[in-house]
N, CA, C, O and the ligand as a Tripos MOL2 file, in Angstrom:
@<TRIPOS>MOLECULE
protein
  265   263    67     0     0
PROTEIN
NO_CHARGES

@<TRIPOS>ATOM
      1 N           0.8460   -1.1940    0.0000 N.3       1 MET1
      2 CA          0.0000    0.0000    0.0000 C.3       1 MET1
      3 C           0.8780    1.2390    0.0000 C.2       1 MET1
      4 O           1.7130    1.4220    0.8850 O.2       1 MET1
      5 N           0.6830    2.0770   -0.9910 N.am      2 SER2
      6 CA          1.5440    3.2360   -1.1120 C.3       2 SER2
      7 C           0.8060    4.5170   -0.7590 C.2       2 SER2
      8 O           1.4330    5.4880   -0.3340 O.2       2 SER2
      9 N          -0.5200    4.5400   -0.9250 N.am      3 GLN3
     10 CA         -1.2180    5.7820   -0.6720 C.3       3 GLN3
     11 C          -1.3820    6.0170    0.8250 C.2       3 GLN3
     12 O          -1.6730    5.0970    1.5890 O.2       3 GLN3
     13 N          -1.1900    7.2560    1.2180 N.am      4 GLN4
     14 CA         -1.2940    7.6170    2.6210 C.3       4 GLN4
     15 C          -2.7210    8.0420    2.9130 C.2       4 GLN4
     16 O          -3.2460    8.9470    2.2650 O.2       4 GLN4
     17 N          -3.3370    7.4100    3.8600 N.am      5 VAL5
     18 CA         -4.6930    7.7730    4.2220 C.3       5 VAL5
     19 C          -4.7360    8.1410    5.6970 C.2       5 VAL5
     20 O          -3.9270    7.6710    6.4970 O.2       5 VAL5
     21 N          -5.6820    8.9770    6.0310 N.am      6 ASP6
     22 CA         -5.8890    9.3420    7.4210 C.3       6 ASP6
     23 C          -6.9990    8.4920    8.0070 C.2       6 ASP6
     24 O          -7.8360    7.9580    7.2790 O.2       6 ASP6
     25 N          -7.0020    8.3720    9.3080 N.am      7 CYS7
     26 CA         -8.0900    7.6810    9.9800 C.3       7 CYS7
     27 C          -9.3820    8.4630    9.7720 C.2       7 CYS7
     28 O          -9.4180    9.6590   10.0620 O.2       7 CYS7
     29 N         -10.4470    7.8250    9.2780 N.am      8 PRO8
     30 CA        -11.7100    8.5460    9.0590 C.3       8 PRO8
     31 C         -12.4130    8.9210   10.3520 C.2       8 PRO8
     32 O         -13.3310    9.7410   10.3430 O.2       8 PRO8
     33 N         -12.0020    8.3450   11.4380 N.am      9 LYS9
     34 CA        -12.6640    8.6300   12.7110 C.3       9 LYS9
     35 C         -12.0210    9.7890   13.4450 C.2       9 LYS9
     36 O         -12.7210   10.6600   13.9620 O.2       9 LYS9
     37 N         -10.6990    9.8140   13.4980 N.am     10 CYS10
     38 CA        -10.0330   10.8440   14.3050 C.3      10 CYS10
     39 C          -9.0150   11.6530   13.5210 C.2      10 CYS10
     40 O          -8.4540   12.6090   14.0550 O.2      10 CYS10
     41 N          -8.7580   11.2910   12.2530 N.am     11 GLY11
     42 CA         -7.8450   12.0670   11.4390 C.3      11 GLY11
     43 C          -6.3830   11.7760   11.6770 C.2      11 GLY11
     44 O          -5.5190   12.4050   11.0660 O.2      11 GLY11
     45 N          -6.0910   10.8360   12.5520 N.am     12 ASN12
     46 CA         -4.6960   10.4900   12.8180 C.3      12 ASN12
     47 C          -4.0620    9.8970   11.5700 C.2      12 ASN12
     48 O          -4.7200    9.1830   10.8140 O.2      12 ASN12
     49 N          -2.7750   10.1920   11.3510 N.am     13 LYS13
     50 CA         -2.0990    9.6940   10.1650 C.3      13 LYS13
     51 C          -1.2810    8.4400   10.4510 C.2      13 LYS13
     52 O          -0.7390    7.8310    9.5280 O.2      13 LYS13
     53 N          -1.1900    8.0610   11.6820 N.am     14 GLU14
     54 CA         -0.3340    6.9210   12.0120 C.3      14 GLU14
     55 C          -1.1530    5.6380   11.9830 C.2      14 GLU14
     56 O          -1.7410    5.2270   12.9830 O.2      14 GLU14
     57 N          -1.1720    5.0240   10.8170 N.am     15 LEU15
     58 CA         -1.9180    3.7880   10.6190 C.3      15 LEU15
     59 C          -0.9420    2.6250   10.6110 C.2      15 LEU15
     60 O           0.1310    2.7040   10.0140 O.2      15 LEU15
     61 N          -1.3180    1.5650   11.2670 N.am     16 LYS16
     62 CA         -0.4250    0.4200   11.4200 C.3      16 LYS16
     63 C          -1.0500   -0.8260   10.8210 C.2      16 LYS16
     64 O          -2.2710   -0.9500   10.7340 O.2      16 LYS16
     65 N          -0.1910   -1.7400   10.4130 N.am     17 LYS17
     66 CA         -0.6840   -3.0330    9.9600 C.3      17 LYS17
     67 C          -0.6250   -4.0000   11.1230 C.2      17 LYS17
     68 O           0.3720   -4.0630   11.8420 O.2      17 LYS17
     69 N          -1.6920   -4.7500   11.3040 N.am     18 GLY18
     70 CA         -1.7250   -5.7430   12.3600 C.3      18 GLY18
     71 C          -2.2060   -7.0700   11.8240 C.2      18 GLY18
     72 O          -2.7830   -7.1460   10.7390 O.2      18 GLY18
     73 N          -1.9670   -8.1010   12.5820 N.am     19 ILE19
     74 CA         -2.4670   -9.4280   12.2320 C.3      19 ILE19
     75 C          -3.4970   -9.8130   13.2830 C.2      19 ILE19
     76 O          -3.2270   -9.7410   14.4820 O.2      19 ILE19
     77 N          -4.6740  -10.2210   12.8320 N.am     20 ILE20
     78 CA         -5.7290  -10.6200   13.7590 C.3      20 ILE20
     79 C          -5.3880  -11.9900   14.3340 C.2      20 ILE20
     80 O          -5.1910  -12.9490   13.5870 O.2      20 ILE20
     81 N          -5.3190  -12.0800   15.6360 N.am     21 ARG21
     82 CA         -4.9330  -13.3310   16.2750 C.3      21 ARG21
     83 C          -5.9740  -13.7100   17.2980 C.2      21 ARG21
     84 O          -6.6990  -12.8630   17.8190 O.2      21 ARG21
     85 N          -6.0380  -14.9940   17.5760 N.am     22 ALA22
     86 CA         -6.8740  -15.4940   18.6520 C.3      22 ALA22
     87 C          -5.9260  -16.0810   19.6860 C.2      22 ALA22
     88 O          -5.3760  -17.1650   19.4890 O.2      22 ALA22
     89 N          -5.7430  -15.3800   20.7620 N.am     23 ALA23
     90 CA         -4.8110  -15.7980   21.7900 C.3      23 ALA23
     91 C          -3.4340  -16.0150   21.1610 C.2      23 ALA23
     92 O          -2.7850  -15.0580   20.7400 O.2      23 ALA23
     93 N          -2.9920  -17.2650   21.0960 N.am     24 LEU24
     94 CA         -1.6290  -17.5150   20.6550 C.3      24 LEU24
     95 C          -1.5420  -17.9100   19.1900 C.2      24 LEU24
     96 O          -0.4430  -18.1230   18.6760 O.2      24 LEU24
     97 N          -2.6750  -18.0110   18.5080 N.am     25 SER25
     98 CA         -2.6030  -18.4480   17.1200 C.3      25 SER25
     99 C          -3.2190  -17.4100   16.2030 C.2      25 SER25
    100 O          -4.1430  -16.6940   16.5900 O.2      25 SER25
    101 N          -2.7100  -17.3330   15.0060 N.am     26 VAL26
    102 CA         -3.2280  -16.4010   14.0070 C.3      26 VAL26
    103 C          -4.5610  -16.9210   13.4910 C.2      26 VAL26
    104 O          -4.7030  -18.1150   13.2240 O.2      26 VAL26
    105 N          -5.5270  -16.0420   13.3510 N.am     27 VAL27
    106 CA         -6.8210  -16.4070   12.7750 C.3      27 VAL27
    107 C          -6.6780  -16.4860   11.2570 C.2      27 VAL27
    108 O          -6.1540  -15.5740   10.6180 O.2      27 VAL27
    109 N          -7.1450  -17.5730   10.7060 N.am     28 HIS28
    110 CA         -7.0560  -17.7680    9.2670 C.3      28 HIS28
    111 C          -8.4330  -17.6920    8.6290 C.2      28 HIS28
    112 O          -9.4460  -18.0020    9.2550 O.2      28 HIS28
    113 N          -8.4470  -17.2760    7.3820 N.am     29 MET29
    114 CA         -9.6540  -17.2910    6.5700 C.3      29 MET29
    115 C          -9.6790  -18.5720    5.7470 C.2      29 MET29
    116 O          -8.6830  -18.9600    5.1370 O.2      29 MET29
    117 N         -10.8630  -19.2300    5.7440 N.am     30 PHE30
    118 CA        -11.0520  -20.4190    4.9230 C.3      30 PHE30
    119 C         -12.2310  -20.1620    3.9880 C.2      30 PHE30
    120 O         -13.1320  -19.3920    4.3180 O.2      30 PHE30
    121 N         -12.2220  -20.8050    2.8230 N.am     31 PRO31
    122 CA        -13.4100  -20.7090    1.9570 C.3      31 PRO31
    123 C         -14.6140  -21.3180    2.6560 C.2      31 PRO31
    124 O         -14.4930  -22.3320    3.3440 O.2      31 PRO31
    125 N         -15.7820  -20.6940    2.4790 N.am     32 GLU32
    126 CA        -16.9840  -21.1470    3.1580 C.3      32 GLU32
    127 C         -17.3210  -22.5950    2.8150 C.2      32 GLU32
    128 O         -17.7420  -23.3640    3.6790 O.2      32 GLU32
    129 N         -17.1330  -22.9540    1.5590 N.am     33 ASN33
    130 CA        -17.5500  -24.2820    1.1030 C.3      33 ASN33
    131 C         -16.4350  -25.3190    1.1420 C.2      33 ASN33
    132 O         -16.6410  -26.4670    0.7480 O.2      33 ASN33
    133 N         -15.2680  -24.9290    1.6080 N.am     34 ASN34
    134 CA        -14.1530  -25.8680    1.6000 C.3      34 ASN34
    135 C         -13.2680  -25.6150    2.8110 C.2      34 ASN34
    136 O         -12.1680  -25.0800    2.6750 O.2      34 ASN34
    137 N         -13.7390  -25.9950    3.9910 N.am     35 PRO35
    138 CA        -12.9700  -25.7170    5.2020 C.3      35 PRO35
    139 C         -11.6530  -26.4730    5.2790 C.2      35 PRO35
    140 O         -10.8200  -26.1800    6.1370 O.2      35 PRO35
    141 N         -11.4550  -27.4540    4.3820 N.am     36 ARG36
    142 CA        -10.1900  -28.1670    4.3660 C.3      36 ARG36
    143 C          -9.1930  -27.5670    3.3780 C.2      36 ARG36
    144 O          -8.0900  -28.0840    3.2040 O.2      36 ARG36
    145 N          -9.5840  -26.4980    2.7480 N.am     37 SER37
    146 CA         -8.6790  -25.8210    1.8230 C.3      37 SER37
    147 C          -7.4900  -25.2580    2.5760 C.2      37 SER37
    148 O          -7.4890  -25.1640    3.8030 O.2      37 SER37
    149 N          -6.4770  -24.8840    1.8060 N.am     38 LYS38
    150 CA         -5.4180  -24.0660    2.3910 C.3      38 LYS38
    151 C          -6.0430  -22.7430    2.8390 C.2      38 LYS38
    152 O          -7.0790  -22.3280    2.3200 O.2      38 LYS38
    153 N          -5.4200  -22.1120    3.7760 N.am     39 SER39
    154 CA         -5.9860  -20.8950    4.3310 C.3      39 SER39
    155 C          -4.9590  -19.7790    4.3070 C.2      39 SER39
    156 O          -3.8260  -19.9580    3.8610 O.2      39 SER39
    157 N          -5.3730  -18.6480    4.7870 N.am     40 SER40
    158 CA         -4.4780  -17.4990    4.7960 C.3      40 SER40
    159 C          -4.6980  -16.6880    6.0580 C.2      40 SER40
    160 O          -5.8340  -16.5530    6.5150 O.2      40 SER40
    161 N          -3.6310  -16.1450    6.6310 N.am     41 PRO41
    162 CA         -3.8100  -15.2250    7.7670 C.3      41 PRO41
    163 C          -4.5570  -13.9720    7.3490 C.2      41 PRO41
    164 O          -4.5650  -13.6060    6.1740 O.2      41 PRO41
    165 N          -5.1800  -13.3230    8.3070 N.am     42 ILE42
    166 CA         -5.9300  -12.0940    8.0720 C.3      42 ILE42
    167 C          -5.1450  -10.9200    8.6520 C.2      42 ILE42
    168 O          -4.7600  -10.9330    9.8210 O.2      42 ILE42
    169 N          -4.9180   -9.9280    7.8350 N.am     43 SER43
    170 CA         -4.2320   -8.7190    8.2880 C.3      43 SER43
    171 C          -5.1930   -7.5460    8.2770 C.2      43 SER43
    172 O          -6.1840   -7.5450    7.5460 O.2      43 SER43
    173 N          -4.8940   -6.5540    9.0880 N.am     44 SER44
    174 CA         -5.7310   -5.3610    9.1450 C.3      44 SER44
    175 C          -4.8640   -4.1200    9.2150 C.2      44 SER44
    176 O          -3.7160   -4.1610    9.6560 O.2      44 SER44
    177 N          -5.4380   -3.0280    8.7720 N.am     45 ILE45
    178 CA         -4.8270   -1.7090    8.9540 C.3      45 ILE45
    179 C          -5.6450   -0.9870   10.0170 C.2      45 ILE45
    180 O          -6.8590   -0.8350    9.8820 O.2      45 ILE45
    181 N          -4.9800   -0.5510   11.0570 N.am     46 TYR46
    182 CA         -5.7050    0.0910   12.1490 C.3      46 TYR46
    183 C          -5.0540    1.4190   12.5170 C.2      46 TYR46
    184 O          -3.8830    1.6690   12.2300 O.2      46 TYR46
    185 N          -5.8480    2.2500   13.1550 N.am     47 CYS47
    186 CA         -5.3700    3.5520   13.6180 C.3      47 CYS47
    187 C          -4.7010    3.3900   14.9720 C.2      47 CYS47
    188 O          -5.2770    2.8270   15.9020 O.2      47 CYS47
    189 N          -3.4780    3.8910   15.0670 N.am     48 LYS48
    190 CA         -2.7580    3.7590   16.3260 C.3      48 LYS48
    191 C          -3.3400    4.6620   17.4080 C.2      48 LYS48
    192 O          -3.1480    4.4180   18.5990 O.2      48 LYS48
    193 N          -4.0470    5.7000   16.9890 N.am     49 SER49
    194 CA         -4.5720    6.6510   17.9530 C.3      49 SER49
    195 C          -5.8630    6.1660   18.6090 C.2      49 SER49
    196 O          -5.9460    6.0680   19.8330 O.2      49 SER49
    197 N          -6.8750    5.8610   17.7840 N.am     50 CYS50
    198 CA         -8.1830    5.5260   18.3570 C.3      50 CYS50
    199 C          -8.5150    4.0440   18.2360 C.2      50 CYS50
    200 O          -9.4880    3.5810   18.8320 O.2      50 CYS50
    201 N          -7.7260    3.2970   17.4750 N.am     51 GLY51
    202 CA         -7.9400    1.8660   17.3880 C.3      51 GLY51
    203 C          -8.9160    1.4310   16.3250 C.2      51 GLY51
    204 O          -9.2040    0.2400   16.2000 O.2      51 GLY51
    205 N          -9.4310    2.3660   15.5570 N.am     52 TYR52
    206 CA        -10.3800    2.0100   14.4990 C.3      52 TYR52
    207 C          -9.6960    1.1550   13.4410 C.2      52 TYR52
    208 O          -8.5870    1.4670   13.0090 O.2      52 TYR52
    209 N         -10.3610    0.0670   13.0200 N.am     53 ILE53
    210 CA         -9.8270   -0.7830   11.9600 C.3      53 ILE53
    211 C         -10.3660   -0.3020   10.6280 C.2      53 ILE53
    212 O         -11.5720   -0.3360   10.3830 O.2      53 ILE53
    213 N          -9.4610    0.1490    9.7670 N.am     54 LEU54
    214 CA         -9.8810    0.7160    8.4850 C.3      54 LEU54
    215 C         -10.2040   -0.3710    7.4810 C.2      54 LEU54
    216 O         -11.1760   -0.2590    6.7350 O.2      54 LEU54
    217 N          -9.4040   -1.4180    7.4550 N.am     55 GLU55
    218 CA         -9.6460   -2.4570    6.4780 C.3      55 GLU55
    219 C          -9.0240   -3.7570    6.9500 C.2      55 GLU55
    220 O          -8.0640   -3.7730    7.7210 O.2      55 GLU55
    221 N          -9.5900   -4.8210    6.4740 N.am     56 SER56
    222 CA         -9.0560   -6.1400    6.7540 C.3      56 SER56
    223 C          -8.9320   -6.8860    5.4400 C.2      56 SER56
    224 O          -9.7450   -6.7050    4.5340 O.2      56 SER56
    225 N          -7.9310   -7.7090    5.3410 N.am     57 TYR57
    226 CA         -7.7650   -8.4870    4.1260 C.3      57 TYR57
    227 C          -6.9620   -9.7300    4.4470 C.2      57 TYR57
    228 O          -6.2460   -9.7920    5.4460 O.2      57 TYR57
    229 N          -7.0990  -10.7140    3.5800 N.am     58 ILE58
    230 CA         -6.3050  -11.9200    3.7570 C.3      58 ILE58
    231 C          -5.0110  -11.7750    2.9800 C.2      58 ILE58
    232 O          -4.9810  -11.1910    1.8970 O.2      58 ILE58
    233 N          -3.9450  -12.3120    3.5470 N.am     59 ASP59
    234 CA         -2.6260  -12.0990    2.9600 C.3      59 ASP59
    235 C          -2.4240  -12.8660    1.6610 C.2      59 ASP59
    236 O          -1.7010  -12.4100    0.7760 O.2      59 ASP59
    237 N          -3.0580  -14.0290    1.5410 N.am     60 HIS60
    238 CA         -2.7880  -14.8850    0.3800 C.3      60 HIS60
    239 C          -4.0990  -15.4100   -0.1970 C.2      60 HIS60
    240 O          -4.3980  -16.5970   -0.0610 O.2      60 HIS60
    241 N          -4.8790  -14.5510   -0.8350 N.am     61 PRO61
    242 CA         -6.1780  -14.9920   -1.3630 C.3      61 PRO61
    243 C          -6.0340  -16.1010   -2.3950 C.2      61 PRO61
    244 O          -6.9750  -16.8640   -2.6130 O.2      61 PRO61
    245 N          -4.8720  -16.2030   -3.0340 N.am     62 GLU62
    246 CA         -4.6960  -17.2370   -4.0570 C.3      62 GLU62
    247 C          -4.6240  -18.6350   -3.4470 C.2      62 GLU62
    248 O          -4.7420  -19.6320   -4.1600 O.2      62 GLU62
    249 N          -4.4340  -18.7090   -2.1480 N.am     63 ARG63
    250 CA         -4.3360  -20.0250   -1.5150 C.3      63 ARG63
    251 C          -5.7030  -20.6710   -1.3250 C.2      63 ARG63
    252 O          -5.8180  -21.8960   -1.2850 O.2      63 ARG63
    253 N          -6.7300  -19.8470   -1.2080 N.am     64 LEU64
    254 CA         -8.0420  -20.3790   -0.8670 C.3      64 LEU64
    255 C          -8.6830  -21.0350   -2.0840 C.2      64 LEU64
    256 O          -8.7300  -20.4610   -3.1720 O.2      64 LEU64
    257 N          -9.1670  -22.2310   -1.8750 N.am     65 GLU65
    258 CA         -9.7380  -23.0160   -2.9770 C.3      65 GLU65
    259 C         -11.1880  -23.3410   -2.6290 C.2      65 GLU65
    260 O         -11.4840  -23.9100   -1.5780 O.2      65 GLU65
    261 N         -12.0780  -22.9660   -3.5380 N.am     66 ASP66
    262 CA        -13.4940  -23.2720   -3.3250 C.3      66 ASP66
    263 C         -13.7480  -24.7580   -3.4800 C.2      66 ASP66
    264 O         -14.8850  -25.2090   -3.3370 O.2      66 ASP66
    265 ZN         -8.2510    7.0560   14.5480 Zn       67 ZN67
@<TRIPOS>BOND
     1     1     2 1
     2     2     3 1
     3     3     4 2
     4     3     5 am
     5     5     6 1
     6     6     7 1
     7     7     8 2
     8     7     9 am
     9     9    10 1
    10    10    11 1
    11    11    12 2
    12    11    13 am
    13    13    14 1
    14    14    15 1
    15    15    16 2
    16    15    17 am
    17    17    18 1
    18    18    19 1
    19    19    20 2
    20    19    21 am
    21    21    22 1
    22    22    23 1
    23    23    24 2
    24    23    25 am
    25    25    26 1
    26    26    27 1
    27    27    28 2
    28    27    29 am
    29    29    30 1
    30    30    31 1
    31    31    32 2
    32    31    33 am
    33    33    34 1
    34    34    35 1
    35    35    36 2
    36    35    37 am
    37    37    38 1
    38    38    39 1
    39    39    40 2
    40    39    41 am
    41    41    42 1
    42    42    43 1
    43    43    44 2
    44    43    45 am
    45    45    46 1
    46    46    47 1
    47    47    48 2
    48    47    49 am
    49    49    50 1
    50    50    51 1
    51    51    52 2
    52    51    53 am
    53    53    54 1
    54    54    55 1
    55    55    56 2
    56    55    57 am
    57    57    58 1
    58    58    59 1
    59    59    60 2
    60    59    61 am
    61    61    62 1
    62    62    63 1
    63    63    64 2
    64    63    65 am
    65    65    66 1
    66    66    67 1
    67    67    68 2
    68    67    69 am
    69    69    70 1
    70    70    71 1
    71    71    72 2
    72    71    73 am
    73    73    74 1
    74    74    75 1
    75    75    76 2
    76    75    77 am
    77    77    78 1
    78    78    79 1
    79    79    80 2
    80    79    81 am
    81    81    82 1
    82    82    83 1
    83    83    84 2
    84    83    85 am
    85    85    86 1
    86    86    87 1
    87    87    88 2
    88    87    89 am
    89    89    90 1
    90    90    91 1
    91    91    92 2
    92    91    93 am
    93    93    94 1
    94    94    95 1
    95    95    96 2
    96    95    97 am
    97    97    98 1
    98    98    99 1
    99    99   100 2
   100    99   101 am
   101   101   102 1
   102   102   103 1
   103   103   104 2
   104   103   105 am
   105   105   106 1
   106   106   107 1
   107   107   108 2
   108   107   109 am
   109   109   110 1
   110   110   111 1
   111   111   112 2
   112   111   113 am
   113   113   114 1
   114   114   115 1
   115   115   116 2
   116   115   117 am
   117   117   118 1
   118   118   119 1
   119   119   120 2
   120   119   121 am
   121   121   122 1
   122   122   123 1
   123   123   124 2
   124   123   125 am
   125   125   126 1
   126   126   127 1
   127   127   128 2
   128   127   129 am
   129   129   130 1
   130   130   131 1
   131   131   132 2
   132   131   133 am
   133   133   134 1
   134   134   135 1
   135   135   136 2
   136   135   137 am
   137   137   138 1
   138   138   139 1
   139   139   140 2
   140   139   141 am
   141   141   142 1
   142   142   143 1
   143   143   144 2
   144   143   145 am
   145   145   146 1
   146   146   147 1
   147   147   148 2
   148   147   149 am
   149   149   150 1
   150   150   151 1
   151   151   152 2
   152   151   153 am
   153   153   154 1
   154   154   155 1
   155   155   156 2
   156   155   157 am
   157   157   158 1
   158   158   159 1
   159   159   160 2
   160   159   161 am
   161   161   162 1
   162   162   163 1
   163   163   164 2
   164   163   165 am
   165   165   166 1
   166   166   167 1
   167   167   168 2
   168   167   169 am
   169   169   170 1
   170   170   171 1
   171   171   172 2
   172   171   173 am
   173   173   174 1
   174   174   175 1
   175   175   176 2
   176   175   177 am
   177   177   178 1
   178   178   179 1
   179   179   180 2
   180   179   181 am
   181   181   182 1
   182   182   183 1
   183   183   184 2
   184   183   185 am
   185   185   186 1
   186   186   187 1
   187   187   188 2
   188   187   189 am
   189   189   190 1
   190   190   191 1
   191   191   192 2
   192   191   193 am
   193   193   194 1
   194   194   195 1
   195   195   196 2
   196   195   197 am
   197   197   198 1
   198   198   199 1
   199   199   200 2
   200   199   201 am
   201   201   202 1
   202   202   203 1
   203   203   204 2
   204   203   205 am
   205   205   206 1
   206   206   207 1
   207   207   208 2
   208   207   209 am
   209   209   210 1
   210   210   211 1
   211   211   212 2
   212   211   213 am
   213   213   214 1
   214   214   215 1
   215   215   216 2
   216   215   217 am
   217   217   218 1
   218   218   219 1
   219   219   220 2
   220   219   221 am
   221   221   222 1
   222   222   223 1
   223   223   224 2
   224   223   225 am
   225   225   226 1
   226   226   227 1
   227   227   228 2
   228   227   229 am
   229   229   230 1
   230   230   231 1
   231   231   232 2
   232   231   233 am
   233   233   234 1
   234   234   235 1
   235   235   236 2
   236   235   237 am
   237   237   238 1
   238   238   239 1
   239   239   240 2
   240   239   241 am
   241   241   242 1
   242   242   243 1
   243   243   244 2
   244   243   245 am
   245   245   246 1
   246   246   247 1
   247   247   248 2
   248   247   249 am
   249   249   250 1
   250   250   251 1
   251   251   252 2
   252   251   253 am
   253   253   254 1
   254   254   255 1
   255   255   256 2
   256   255   257 am
   257   257   258 1
   258   258   259 1
   259   259   260 2
   260   259   261 am
   261   261   262 1
   262   262   263 1
   263   263   264 2
@<TRIPOS>SUBSTRUCTURE
     1 MET1         2 RESIDUE 1 A MET
     2 SER2         6 RESIDUE 1 A SER
     3 GLN3        10 RESIDUE 1 A GLN
     4 GLN4        14 RESIDUE 1 A GLN
     5 VAL5        18 RESIDUE 1 A VAL
     6 ASP6        22 RESIDUE 1 A ASP
     7 CYS7        26 RESIDUE 1 A CYS
     8 PRO8        30 RESIDUE 1 A PRO
     9 LYS9        34 RESIDUE 1 A LYS
    10 CYS10       38 RESIDUE 1 A CYS
    11 GLY11       42 RESIDUE 1 A GLY
    12 ASN12       46 RESIDUE 1 A ASN
    13 LYS13       50 RESIDUE 1 A LYS
    14 GLU14       54 RESIDUE 1 A GLU
    15 LEU15       58 RESIDUE 1 A LEU
    16 LYS16       62 RESIDUE 1 A LYS
    17 LYS17       66 RESIDUE 1 A LYS
    18 GLY18       70 RESIDUE 1 A GLY
    19 ILE19       74 RESIDUE 1 A ILE
    20 ILE20       78 RESIDUE 1 A ILE
    21 ARG21       82 RESIDUE 1 A ARG
    22 ALA22       86 RESIDUE 1 A ALA
    23 ALA23       90 RESIDUE 1 A ALA
    24 LEU24       94 RESIDUE 1 A LEU
    25 SER25       98 RESIDUE 1 A SER
    26 VAL26      102 RESIDUE 1 A VAL
    27 VAL27      106 RESIDUE 1 A VAL
    28 HIS28      110 RESIDUE 1 A HIS
    29 MET29      114 RESIDUE 1 A MET
    30 PHE30      118 RESIDUE 1 A PHE
    31 PRO31      122 RESIDUE 1 A PRO
    32 GLU32      126 RESIDUE 1 A GLU
    33 ASN33      130 RESIDUE 1 A ASN
    34 ASN34      134 RESIDUE 1 A ASN
    35 PRO35      138 RESIDUE 1 A PRO
    36 ARG36      142 RESIDUE 1 A ARG
    37 SER37      146 RESIDUE 1 A SER
    38 LYS38      150 RESIDUE 1 A LYS
    39 SER39      154 RESIDUE 1 A SER
    40 SER40      158 RESIDUE 1 A SER
    41 PRO41      162 RESIDUE 1 A PRO
    42 ILE42      166 RESIDUE 1 A ILE
    43 SER43      170 RESIDUE 1 A SER
    44 SER44      174 RESIDUE 1 A SER
    45 ILE45      178 RESIDUE 1 A ILE
    46 TYR46      182 RESIDUE 1 A TYR
    47 CYS47      186 RESIDUE 1 A CYS
    48 LYS48      190 RESIDUE 1 A LYS
    49 SER49      194 RESIDUE 1 A SER
    50 CYS50      198 RESIDUE 1 A CYS
    51 GLY51      202 RESIDUE 1 A GLY
    52 TYR52      206 RESIDUE 1 A TYR
    53 ILE53      210 RESIDUE 1 A ILE
    54 LEU54      214 RESIDUE 1 A LEU
    55 GLU55      218 RESIDUE 1 A GLU
    56 SER56      222 RESIDUE 1 A SER
    57 TYR57      226 RESIDUE 1 A TYR
    58 ILE58      230 RESIDUE 1 A ILE
    59 ASP59      234 RESIDUE 1 A ASP
    60 HIS60      238 RESIDUE 1 A HIS
    61 PRO61      242 RESIDUE 1 A PRO
    62 GLU62      246 RESIDUE 1 A GLU
    63 ARG63      250 RESIDUE 1 A ARG
    64 LEU64      254 RESIDUE 1 A LEU
    65 GLU65      258 RESIDUE 1 A GLU
    66 ASP66      262 RESIDUE 1 A ASP
    67 ZN67       265 GROUP 0 **** ****
């Protein structure tokens, strides 16, 4: 991501990338119809100031197989 965006909630410019985790393990996305498919971790961009999550995406969408 190259474009600089501000937080829509508080206007802070310090946005960070995070990985959504459940306790000690990374939460993965699986295809709805194929839970045995390969999966991908989920990353998010969040505001360091107010904590608002601007966007979430999976790191490797090409891995998921319907
Ligand atoms: Zn914010």
